[in-house]
DRENLUMNU-257653 format. One line per 2 residues: their letters; for each residue x, y, z of C-alpha. Coordinates in steps of 0.2 Angstrom, whole numbers, always signed. Example, Ala and Ser with C-alpha at 12.3 -4.5 7.8 and 13.67 -1.06 7.14 Angstrom:
BEGIN
as	+62,-22,+39  +68,-5,+36
//
This chain:
BEGIN
md	+434,+360,+471  +429,+377,+476
in	+415,+388,+469  +429,+396,+457
gn	+432,+378,+450  +451,+377,+459
mk	+456,+361,+467  +455,+362,+485
ki	+468,+353,+496  +458,+341,+508
id	+467,+339,+525  +462,+324,+535
ln	+463,+331,+552  +464,+319,+568
ts	+449,+325,+578  +454,+316,+594
cr	+450,+327,+609  +449,+328,+627
at	+433,+333,+638  +435,+340,+656
fk	+417,+338,+664  +410,+350,+676
dg	+415,+338,+690  +434,+338,+687
ri	+433,+322,+676  +443,+319,+662
ee	+438,+308,+646  +449,+307,+629
fs	+439,+302,+612  +447,+297,+597
si	+436,+307,+586  +425,+322,+589
ee	+410,+310,+583  +413,+298,+597
as	+415,+314,+609  +397,+319,+602
ek	+390,+303,+603  +395,+299,+622
tg	+393,+317,+629  +378,+323,+618
vs	+386,+338,+613  +385,+342,+595
ia	+399,+342,+584  +399,+359,+579
ai	+399,+364,+599  +413,+352,+601
ki	+423,+361,+587  +419,+378,+594
rc	+424,+374,+612  +441,+364,+606
nk	+444,+381,+596  +442,+392,+610
pg	+451,+385,+625  +441,+386,+642
ss	+425,+390,+635  +410,+379,+640
gk	+392,+378,+637  +378,+375,+650
dk	+384,+359,+653  +401,+366,+660
tt	+410,+354,+648  +427,+361,+640
fe	+435,+352,+626  +453,+352,+618
wl	+462,+345,+604  +473,+332,+607
de	+483,+333,+590  +495,+348,+589
ft	+493,+349,+570  +474,+350,+573
rr	+474,+364,+584  +487,+375,+574
hy	+476,+372,+559  +461,+378,+566
qa	+470,+393,+574  +477,+397,+557
kk	+461,+396,+550  +454,+409,+562
sk	+468,+420,+560  +465,+421,+541
nk	+447,+424,+543  +451,+438,+556
gs	+464,+446,+544  +451,+445,+530
af	+438,+454,+540  +449,+468,+545
et	+454,+470,+526  +437,+471,+521
ev	+433,+484,+537  +447,+495,+530
vn	+440,+494,+512  +422,+498,+517
kl	+429,+514,+527  +439,+518,+512
ke	+424,+518,+501  +415,+528,+513
ig	+426,+543,+511  +427,+543,+492
ft	+440,+529,+487  +426,+519,+478
gc	+439,+508,+469  +446,+501,+484
cr	+446,+482,+486  +455,+468,+495
aa	+471,+462,+485  +466,+444,+489
ge	+452,+446,+477  +458,+457,+464
sk	+478,+456,+461  +488,+440,+467
ka	+503,+450,+461  +499,+465,+473
dn	+495,+452,+488  +510,+442,+485
nk	+519,+460,+486  +513,+464,+504
id	+499,+475,+498  +482,+469,+504
iv	+471,+485,+499  +471,+489,+479
dt	+463,+503,+469  +456,+498,+453
kh	+455,+517,+450  +473,+522,+455
ql	+466,+536,+467  +474,+529,+483
pv	+490,+538,+486  +497,+524,+498
ni	+499,+505,+499  +492,+497,+514
qc	+495,+482,+522  +483,+476,+536
kn	+487,+465,+552  +474,+460,+565
tq	+488,+454,+577  +491,+455,+596
nl	+509,+460,+596  +513,+476,+584
ps	+520,+468,+567  +537,+472,+561
yf	+535,+488,+549  +550,+489,+542
ai	+553,+471,+538  +535,+470,+529
rd	+539,+488,+520  +556,+480,+514
ac	+548,+466,+507  +535,+477,+496
sd	+544,+480,+480  +532,+495,+474
kd	+541,+510,+481  +529,+521,+469
kp	+518,+525,+484  +521,+527,+503
fc	+519,+511,+511  +507,+512,+527
ma	+501,+497,+541  +485,+497,+547
wk	+487,+488,+563  +471,+482,+573
ka	+476,+476,+590  +468,+458,+592
ae	+461,+459,+610  +465,+443,+622
gg	+451,+431,+626  +439,+437,+613
sn	+434,+454,+619  +434,+468,+610
sp	+449,+477,+601  +457,+491,+609
gt	+458,+500,+593  +466,+502,+575
vf	+481,+513,+571  +490,+517,+555
ii	+508,+517,+554  +515,+529,+541
pd	+531,+536,+535  +537,+553,+543
sl	+537,+562,+527  +518,+558,+524
fy	+513,+562,+543  +521,+580,+540
ql	+515,+582,+523  +497,+579,+531
la	+498,+590,+545  +505,+602,+533
kt	+489,+602,+523  +479,+607,+540
i	+487,+625,+541
//
């Protein structure tokens, strides 16, 4: 059970992995525990290296998962964490400019979250619906917008371009409807 008393699905992952040593030698292990025992690298360090291909420690040993399901599982977990962190970043910026009722839909409204709305405003001051994406490629704005049944507010997408190789993101943009864009410009004159 998690901290809210909900049952958590336990996934039995195959943690077999392959180590490539600095001398070019390759060795496969049936579990992460065996790899740790035989290489002297901690289990935590091996997980990090398996989840970040090409990374190595001072010993210059790299690791990779042998099981594709395990690799995808950890990649999905990493993507979810990145998305949650970006949603929190947007919420914090909205709060800084005065939208103090904003919060992540995942923690407030399952209905909104399922409706492609990531940021909700409990004080009903935010004039738009916001979906947040932290991805390498530009998401399909129109497909996501069309999946949102709440048409009372303009649908906006916050897109943070994920950087390759773990470097810093080149930036974040908001994709907004043209009517909202012209409305915002008209207010500056």
